[in-house]
C-alpha positions, 0 to 999 in steps of 0.5 A: 332407721339408718341402721335398717336402711344399711341392712336393706342395702347390704341384703339387696347387694348380697342377694342380687349379685348371683342373679346378674349373670343369669339376667344378662344371659336371659336378655341375650337369648331373648334378643337372639330369639327376636332376631331369628323370628324376624329372619323367619318372617322375612323368609315367609314373605319371600316364600309367599312372593315366590309362590305369587310369581309362580302363579303369575307365570303359570299362564304363558307358553309351555316352554317358558312355563317349564323354565319358570317352574323349574326356577321356582322349584329350585328357589323354593328348595333353597328357601326351604333348606334355609328355613329348615336350617333357621328352624334347627338353629331356633330349636337349638337356641330354645333348648339352650335357653331352657337349659340355662333357665333350668340351671338358673332356677336350680342355682336359685334353689341351691342359693336359697338352701345355702342361705337358709343353712348359713342362717341356721349356722349363724344361729348355732354359732350365736348359741354356742357363743352364748353357751361359751360365755355362760361356761366361762362365767361358770368356770370362773365361778368354780375357780373362785369357789375352788380357791376359796375352798383351798384357802379354807382347807389350808386354814382348817389344816393350820387350825387342826395342826395348832389344835393337835399341838395344843392337845398334845401339849395339854396331854403332856402337861396332864401326864406331868401333873398326874405324875406330880399328883401321884408323887405328892400323894405318895409323899403325903402318905409317907408323911402321914405314916411318919406322923402316925409312927411318931404319935405311936412312939410317943404313946408307947412311952406312956404305955398307951400304944404298941411298941415301935417295932409293931408300928413299923411293921404296921406301916410297912404292911400298909405300903405292901399289897395283901399277900393273897393278891398275886394280880400285879402288873408286870409280875405275871400274877396269873388269875385263871378265869372261873366266873364272870366279873362283868357282863356287858352288851358291848355291840348290841345285836351285832357280832363282835370280831375282836377284843384286846387289852391295853398292854401299856398297863392301863385298865382298858380293854378295846372291842370292835364288831360288825356295827363299824365301831371300836369301843374302849371299856374300863376293865375294872368296872366294865364302864364304857370309856370311849366309842369310836366310829369307822365307815358306816356299813363297813365292819371293823374286823380287828382293833388294838389299844396301847396307852392313849392310842386305839387302832381299828382295821376295816373292810373299807381297805383302811385303818384308823388311829384314834386318841382315847381321851379326845376320841378324835381320829389322828390318822387314816391309813390308806394304801391296801387294795382289799379289806384289812383283816388285822392291826397291831400297835407297836407302841415302843416303835410308835408304829402301826402294823396292818395285814390285808387280803391283798397279801401284804403286811404294811408298817406305818410310822405314826410318830409325826403329825402325818403318817408314813408307810415305812415297810411293805411285806409281801407273801403268797397268801391272805394274812388273818392275824399278827402278833409282835414278840417281846422284841418289837422288831420281830413279827409273826403272821398267820395265813389262810394257807395254814402257814406261819411266817416270821418277819424282821421289821428292820430289814423287811426280810422273812425269818421263817416260813412254816407251812401246812401247820393247820389243815385250814387257815390260821385264825390267830397267833399269840406269842408266849410272854414268858418264852418268846420262842413259842407261839400259840396258833388257832386254825380252821381245823378246830385245834390249837397248836403250841409251836416252837418258832426255832424248829417249826414243830408243834410242842403241844396240840389242844383239841376237844369234841365241843371245840369248833373254829369256823371264823377266820378271826377266831382267837386263841391265847396263852396266859401271861406265864405261858402255863395255860392255853385258852380258846372258845368255840364259835358254835357253843360259846364254851370256854376251854382252858388247857394246861400247856405242859401236858395238853390236858383240859383244866376247865370248861366254862359255859357262860356265853349264850352264843358262839364266842369269836374273840378272846384275850388274856393279858397281865392286866392293870391295877384291878387285876382283871385279865381275861375278856371274851366276846360272842356273836351277839356282841356280849362282852364278859370280863372274867374273874 
């Protein structure tokens, strides 16, 4: 109750103060009006008295009458002048009074408006203060959430690093155990042969077995591969494709873009396509070994595989590196401004090389837990394809302007620049494993060219009326011994095999049902399977 009384007193003091001066002014004006009214009444009485005197004096003699009349008229004029002056003063006072009343009324209205505005502003301030308090509480809550998320992320990162170290140690231990197991199996085999030879020698003493020389030949032949099997890793035992060994639906309903063999010597082949995946296959059996996913709805244009690593270049401007065994992503390489068209793994240098439509080639060091961009090579045209020479520091690139360029990865300098080799863009480039001074290029002018990188001159050109190249990632490769060039048509799907010495056609194989967009020919693993092709329907053929 006391609080309400204090509020009323405060409100009364605040609202009556502006009207005090107006009230005093109004009282003063009323007092002046009363005074003038009294003077007016007094003057009226004097006028009436003088008129009465005039009437009383009008009866005497004429002379006296004239004098009295003149005096009365003069007195009346004086009184009238005085009355007019008083009337004028009265009117002026009334005018001032009315103006002051109007001013007081306008002031009162202005004060009321200011009061309403002040009340509205106070309400707005209260709302703003409440909103500020709520925002402060929300900011504090979000800061706590961010701190919790940061701590969780750090914890997850530490756990991830620990898991990676654990996985790496397990992989190293697994590799070590595999080597020990192979050595153990080899020793067991040798012991078995020695035991068998000992038994045969003892049997020969009794005439029950072969001679010791025959036993030694048999043991020796057991350790050697058949003489007819020339498909051995590292010895350039070339198997020219003649018939499909395995036909696999690698990317069903989606166009394939790239196929690569594992150059480390494992029986692995990697494929990628418009379904945003990279898949790893067993080259000997055609069985699926791993499926690796990129960004949804972003096609993967190129892939590569080396030992236990797989890389995929995507149209989302990034490149991913996975572990084949665990199928976990190890690195997500971010730095290009446009789609990444090609990727190669430089296994001996533990690096990844990517080429993009932003007219740059980047070298990424993945030797550590976190990747590092070590070199950027810039040029004037989009890069469609890359290949690494037998010297891991030499790189060759094919470009949309029809040029082939060579690079020294140690210095980042350009070794050569051969322009206008093709009438259209260069779609693939492949070093001759038997002669690193030669590269095979495929172009949008639908021809293959064998180029001498020392001179930039074509050594051989391969054409066919049914051979058509229409995609910027169409492949053309050389056999491991450099004696054959192979490519496939983007339209008919026919596979063409040419001799490199004279450019003549050796074979044309029509086993694909749609245009072929990717091909690779490598030395192969223990199974001896060396050639793989993939078409626009995602069908993968492993040739024998």
